[in-house]
N, C-alpha and C positions, 0 to 999 in steps of 0.2 A: 504494500500500500504506500503510495507516495505521500510525502509530507503535506502537500496541499490537500489531498483527499482526507487525510487524517485530521488536519486542522479544521476542515469544513465540517466533518462529522462531529468534532468537539464543539464547534459553534452551534450546530444543530442541537446537540445535547444540552448546551447552555440555554438555548431558547426553550426547550422542552421543560427544563428544570424551573425556569422562571414562570412558565405557563402553569405548571403544577402548583407552585407556591402561591401564585396569584389566585388560582381557583380555590385553594384552601382558605386563603384570607377572605375571599368574597363569600364563601359559604359561612364563615364565622360572622361576618357582617350581617348576613341574612338571618342567621340563627339568633343573633343578639337584637333583632328588631331595629337595626341601624340603617337598613337599606332604604333608598328612595329612588325616584326615577332618574334624578341627575347622576347619582353615583352609579346606578345600573348602566347608564349610558357610557360613563367613563370606563367602567370595568369592561364593557363590551368593546369599546374602542381600543383599549390596551390589548385585549385578547386578539382582536382582529389584526392589530399591528404586528403582533408576534407571529400569528398564523400566516399572514400574507407577506412577511418579510422576505425580500428578494436580495440576492447578491449577484450583480452582473459583471461580467468580464468581457470587454470588447477586444477583438483581434483585428488590427488594422495593418494593411500592407498592400504594396503594389502586387500585381499578379506574378506568379512564379517565384515567390519568396518563401514558399513552404508553410504558409499560414494554416491551411487545412490539415497539413501533416502534423503541425504542432498541436492543434486541437485534438487530433487522433491520439497523439503520443501522451498528452497530459490526461485526457478524460476517458478515452475509449480503448485503451490498450488491453483491458481485461476481456474484450470480445475476441481477442486473438487475430484480428484483422482490421483493415481500415474500414471505418464507418462512413466518414466523409470522403467523397471522391478526392483523390490527390494524384495529379499527374502533371506533366509539362503543359504550360499554357494556363488559360483561365478556367478554373473549375467552379468558382462561385461568381455568378453573374448578377445577383441581386442581394441586398441586405437580408441576412438570415438570422432568425432568433431561434435558439434551441432552449426549450423550457418544458415544464410539465404543468398542465392544468387538468385536474382530475374531472372537470366537467366536460372535457372532450375526450374521445377515444384517441389512441395513438394514430397520428396522421401528420401529413404535411399540408398546410393551407397555403395556397399560392394566390397572390393578388395580381391580376392581369396588368400588363404594362399600359394598356389603353386607359387605365384610370388616371394616368398622369395628365390627360387632356381635360379632366374635370377639376372644378374649383374645390378640391377637398384633399386633405393630407392623408397619409397612411394611417395615422392615429384615428382620423374620422372614419375611415373604412373598416377599422377593427370592430366598430359597432354594427357593421352591415354584413352579416354572415353570408347573405345570398350572393354577394359580389365575388367571393373567394371560390377558387377551385380546390376541392379537397381530395387528397389521395390517401387511402388507408396505408398504415405502416405495420408490416409484419415484424414485430419485435423479436420473434423467435427464429428469424432467418437473417443471418448476417448478409448473405448475398442479396436477399430481397430488400433489406434496408439500404444497401449500397446502391441498388438500382433506383430506389425511390429518391434517394438523395441526389442522384444525377439530374433530377428535374431542375435544380437550382442553377445548373450550368446550361440549360437550353436557351437558344437564341432564335431570332427570326429576322427576316430581311424586309425592310420597309422603304418607302420612297423618302427622299431628302425632306420633302415638305412634312411628311408625317413625323419623322424624327425631330424636326424643328418644333413641331407642335407639342411634342412631349418634352422639349427642352434638352434633347439628347444629341443634337448635332450643331456644331458651331464651325463656320468656315475658317475662322482664325485659329482654331485648335490644330496644332501641328500633327496630332494623332488622327485628325478627321479623315485624312486620305486613307489611312490604314483600315478604317471601318467600312469604307466604300468599296464595293466590288466593281468588276468590269461592266456589270449591267447597270451601274448607277444607283444601285440600292445600298442602303446602309444597314449594317448588322447591329442589332440591339438585343438586349435581354428580352426573353419572352415574358418574364415576370418582374413585377415592381418590388415585391417583398415576399418573403417566405417565413412561415412560422412552423417550426417542427415541434410537435407535441410528443415527447418521448419519455417514458417512465424510467429513465436512468436514475439510480439511487441518489446521486447528487442533485439532479434536476428536481427530483421529488422533494428534496430538502430545501429548495428555494434558489438554487443556482440558475442563472440565466447566462447563456453563452451567445455573444453577438459576433457573427462572422460577416465581415464587410467585403464588398466585391471589387476592391482596388481603389487607389487614391482618387481616380477621376470621379468616382461615384460620390465622394465626399463633397465635391463641388456641385454635383447635379441632383443629388437626392437629399432634400432638406431634412428628412426624417433622421438621417445620420447626424447632420450638423447640429440640429436643434434638440434632439431627444436622446437618441441611443448613445452617442459618444459622450456628450456632456454629463449624462446621468449615470454612466457606467462607474462602478466603484473602482475598477482598475482598467487601464488600457495598455495592451501590449502592442508596441509598434515594432513591426518585424522588418528587418533588413536582411540582405543576403551578403555573406562574407565575400563572395566573389564579385559583387557589384559595388558594395559600399553605399554611400549616401548620395542619392541623385538630387537634382534640383527640385523635382516634384516632392521628394521625401522631405526636403528642408521646408518647402512652402506649407505642406500639410502639418508638419510638426509645429511650426511656428504659429500658424493660424488656427489650428483646431485641436491639437493634442497637448503640446508641451505646456508645462506650468501647472497642470492640475495635480491633485494628489494621486498617488499610486499609478504614476505613468512610468512604464519601463520600456527600455529598448532591447530588443532581442536580435542579436547578430547570428542568423541561422546559417546552416550549410557550412560549418567549419570543417566538415569532413572533406570538402573540396581542397583543403590545405593539407590533408593527411597525405604525405608523400613518402614512399618507401626509400627514396634517395636522400631524404633529409633525416637528421636525428630528431629525437623527441624534443630536445632543447630548442632546435632551430624552428620546429613547428610551433612550439609554445611562444617563441619570440615573435614569429610572424602574426599569430593570433593576437598577442598583446599589442602589437603595432597597429593592427586594424582596429582594435577596441579603442586605443588612444585617439586614433584619427576620427572615429565616429563620435566619441565623447567631445572632442574639441569642436567638431563641426556643429553639433547640436547643443553646445554649451552645457554639457553635463560632466559629472565626475565619472571616471572610468568604472566606478563601482555600480553605476546605474545602467551599464551596458553588459548584457549577458550573452557571451558567445556559446552557442549550442549547435548540436546536430539533431533536429527533430526526427529525421528519418532513422538515424542510428539509435536514438533513444527509444523510438517505437519498436524497432527490431529487437533491441536489448530487452525490453519489457515482455514482448510477445514470446521470445525464445528463452526467457529467463536467463539472460546472460549478464550478470552483474558487472563484469569488466567492461563490456561494450557500453552498458548503460552509464557507468561512471565516466567513461571516455567521452560520451556524448555531452556531458555536463548538464543534462536535462534536470537531474535532481537539485542542482544548485539554483536553477531558475525557480523550480517549484517551491523550494524552501524560502527563497526571497519573496516570492509572490504571496505565500501563505503568511509569512512573517509581517508583511506590510498591509496586505489587503484585509485579512480577516480580523485581526485585532483592532484596526482602525474602524471597520464596520461595526464591530461589537461596541466600541466606545461611543459611536453615534447613537446606536439603539439604547445603550445603557443610559446615556445622558437624557434621552427623551423619557425613558421609563422612570428614572429617578425624579425628574421634575414633576411628572404626573402623579407618581405615588406619594411624593411629599405633600402635595395638596390634598390628595384623597385620604391618606392616613391621618393627617392633622385634623381634617374636618370630622372624621369619625371619633378621634380621641376627644375633640372638643364637645361633641354631642354626648359622648359617654360621661365626660366630666360634668357637663351641665345636669345630666340625669342623676349622677351620684350626689352632686351638690344639693339638688332639690330634695333628695331623700334625707340627707343630713339635716337640712333646714326643717323638714317636717318632723324628724325625730326630736330635734331640740325643742321645737314648738310643742309637740305632744307631751314630751316628758315634763315640760314646764307646767302642764295642766294638772299634774298629779296633785290631788288635794285642793285644787282651786275650786272656787264657787262658780255658780252659773254666770255671774256678772262678768267675770274675767273671760270666760269662754265666749260670751256674747261680744265682748270687746275685741277678742281675737278674730271672731267672724267678721266684724266690721272692718278690721284692718285688712284681712284677705280680700274682702269685697272692694275696699279702696284701691288696693294693689291691682286688682283685676280691672277696675274702671280706668286707672292710669294707663295700664297696659293697652286696654282697648282704645284709648285716646291716641296712643302712639301708633296703633294699627290703622286708625283713620288717617293719620298723617302719612303712613306708609302707602295708603291707597293713592294719594296724590303723587307720591314718588313713582308708583307703578305706572301711572298714566304718562309721566314724563319718560320713564324707562321705555314704554311701548312706543312713544313717539320717536325717541332717539334711535331705537332699534330699527324702526321703519326707515328712518333717514339714512342709517348705515347702508341699507340695501338699495336706497335710491340711486347712489353712485356706484355701488358694487354689483348691482343686479345684472343678470345675464341678458336681459332685453336691451339695456343701455349698451352693453358690450357689443351685441349683435348689430345694433344700429351704427356704432362706431366702425365696425368691420365693413358693413355695407357701404357706408359713406366713403371709406378709404378705397375700397375696390372701385367704386364709381369714379373717384378722382383719378385713380391709376389708369382706368380704361380711357378716360377723356384726354389724358396727357400723352403726347407723342415724344416728349423730350425727357432726358435723364433727370434734369432738375425738377420737373413736375412730379415724376415718380418718387424721387427722394423726399420732396416736400410733403407728399401725401403720407408716406410712411412715417416721416418725422412728426407730423401732426398727430398721427395715430398714437405713437408712443407717448407724446406729451399729454394727450387726453387721458390715456390709460393711467399714467402716473398721477395726474390731477385727480382722477376718480378715486384712486387708492388713498391719496392724501385727504380728500374730503371725508371718506369713510373712516379713516384712522382718527381724524379729529373728533368725530362723533363717538368713536370707541373711547377716546380719552375723556370726553364729557361723561359718558356712562360710568367709567371707572372712578372718576372724581366724585360723582353723585353717590355711588354705592359705598365709597370709602367713608363719606360723611354719615350715611345711614348705618353702616356697620358700627362706627364709633358711637353714634347716638344710642343704639340699643345696648351696646356694651357698657356705657357709663350710666345710663338711666335705669337699666333693668338687670344689670349684672350678667348679661349673656357673654359667654366665652368666645369672642369672635376676633380673629386676626384680620389683616387687610384682605380685600377681595382678590380673587385670582387675576393676575395681570394678563394682558393680551395686546398684541400689536400686529399690524399688517406689514411690518418692516421686511419680514422674510419674503413676502410676495413682491414687494417693491424691488428687492435685490434680484429676484428671479426675472422680472421684466427687464431690468438693466442688463442681465446676462444675455437674454434673448436679443435685445437691441444691439449689444456688443457683437454677437455672432453675425447679425445682419450687416453691421458696418464693416466687419472684416470681409464679408462676401462681396459687398457692392459699394464700399465707401471710397474706393480709389479711382475707378475709371471715370474720366470726365464725360465721355460719350459712350453709350452702350449700343451694341448692335441689336438687331431684331431678336436673334436667339437669346441674347442676354436679358432682353426685356421679358421674353417668355419665361426665362428661368427666374427672373426677379418676381414675376407674377406668381409663379408656382411657389417660390420661397415665401411670399406673403401669405399664401394659403396655409402653409405650415406654421408660419408665425401666428396667424389667427387661431389655428387649432391649438397651439401650445399655450397661448394666452388664455384661451377658453378653459383649458385644463387647469391652469393656475387659478383663474377666477372661480371655477367650480369648487376647487379645494378650499379657496379662501372663504367662499360662501358657507361651505360645510363647517369649517373651523369657527367662523363667526357665529353660526347658528348654535353649535355645540357650546361655545363660550357663553352666549346669552342665556342658555338654559342652566348652566352651572354657576354663573357668577352670583346669582341670587339664591342658589340652593342652600349654602350653609346658613344664611340668615333665615330663610323660610323654615329650615329644619329645626333651628333652635327656637324660633317663634312658636312653631307647632308644639315643640317639647315644653316650652315655658307655659303656654296656655293650658296644656294638658295637666302639668303639675299644679298650676294654680287651681284648676277645677278639682283635682284630687284633694288638695289641701282643704278647700272649702267643704267638700263632701265629708271629709274625715271629721272636721270640727263640728259640722251639723249633726253627724251621727252621734258624736260624743256628747253634744249638747242634749240630745234626746235620751241617750242611754250611756251614762258614764262608765258602766261596766265594760264597754267595748274599747276603752282607752288602752288597756294593757294588751288586748288582742291586736289592736292596730299598731302599737309600738313593736310588738313581736313580728308582725307581718313586714313592717318597714325594716327591721333589723335583718330579717331573712333576705329582703330585697337588696339591702346594702351589701350583704355578703355575696349575693349572686352577681351584683354589678362589679364588685372587686374581682371576682373570679373571671367575669367576662373581660375586664380590663387586662388581667394577666394573660389570658389566652390570646386576646387581640394583639398585645405587645409582643408575645412570643412569635405569633404568625407573621407579624410585621417585621420582626428581626430576621426570621427565616427568609422572607421575601427580599429584604435588603441584601442579605447574604447571597442569595441566589443571583440577584442582579449584579452584585459586585464581584462575583466569582470570575477568576481568570481562567483562560482556556488551559493553561499548563496545569492548574490545580485540578481541573476536570480529568485531565489525562492521568495525573498521579492517582486520583481516586479510582479511576477505572482499572 
């Protein structure tokens, strides 16, 4: 088992451990009668985040660099043969995602290239199952899978006009003549995108492998530029030892890959340097020289460049030849990848979980403390009634009644706050709503269609991004108003009625503002330098905007979901403690009334409250113990899991 596979399995075990601890804590909250709709929603969101957690690795390279062979060597060697087609020339013609979705049977879904003529991105088409061609995948036949995978390498020949309409032909492209045959037709991919649903053990645990179809596609398929590569948790940029770094390699590295976290350069095909007429030391020096050259060209340290032979690594694994596997240096790459990728991913998820759980556990402890404090107050009150006459009991009844009236008066004021809260909540969505966004997209598309010049196209897109950021700023100001208002209300109930409330849960749309900035940055890299654009470039820019619009829609949809979730939970701790306080006031009044009518029930009531106090103390201990278990599970390191196993 490779180090990468082992680390990924450890990461999967860590997620399972956190999930189990979370379920135990949630069950205890329910059994202690501390659950409410807001906390149930947060528990469900945390569990869904763990269950749906994905870890994606993108493989980027020009054709004939051994990219598919590297994927075979790292992930599919256990099948004893190549699963992805790997041969001279281009074997991957369209972006391909390898993943597992249990709602689909094992299959390859293929999006026809003709969809590029429509005003929709690949992400948009993922919601339209009828558009895709679906091929079943026989997972029990290696040969059958290999044949099915060959679909991603299929091409078709179309006229120059059709290729231009898809944004796949550009006269100024030096490689354009290579794609055109003697018949004047242009060779293009038959498919725009492929999704392979394959129940591989690692894919079932959440790994997603992204196989890209060559560097030229990064400029022509916006899905790669805007979604797949930027969102990948690791990107392996593959070069060949016999060719080194080409101009197109440098451009793609600088504009789309370099600078992000977990970006690694793989110098493949070092077996081309294995020469029987040279000594091992001379071969080593030659490889080191090539590594140093690549590192200098891409402005990296030599430690970030990994010389390997994917083909020999695959053969070494399949034939169980440890010497050949070691000579291929593949294990060194796998160790480095697992050492950087998986712990950094775990840290991201851990940070999200800690923040959510801190809010959740604190609110439950506050509610339990309020309940325990109320029981103590009732006990003190009832014990003080021992031997007292009816006048004192009546006085205490009046005092409880007064407390209840004062609390009810505060609740009336809260109703006014609720009205303001509802109004501000509506105003948040006035600028964040999807209808507003769709109108901005439509207006931008109209402006782009009416403009025949580069400046007009750029102005339309620039205005679009400015409007989007302005909408986010408007919504964020309303969120700040809500937070300030709720802070005042939390403080009021804490000081006037003794409720144990901390500050309301904070929230901001800053994350989405940065996402939009990133999308705009990708757009500027793609189209920000050319003073005048040719017709094919205009077509490509229009296609690019379709993907921009789709990506912004995804960002706004998630922002809407997060705002809705926050609005539901920001008032939840206050409402929970208000309900608890009202309930305890009612119980106090009822207790004193019963004692007023029959003083012999006083000792029985005290005994009941003392039992309740003991039960609450036991609940507190159990909840704290499960909270500690959950924190320990979240904080667990992968190495510790390995040692425990």
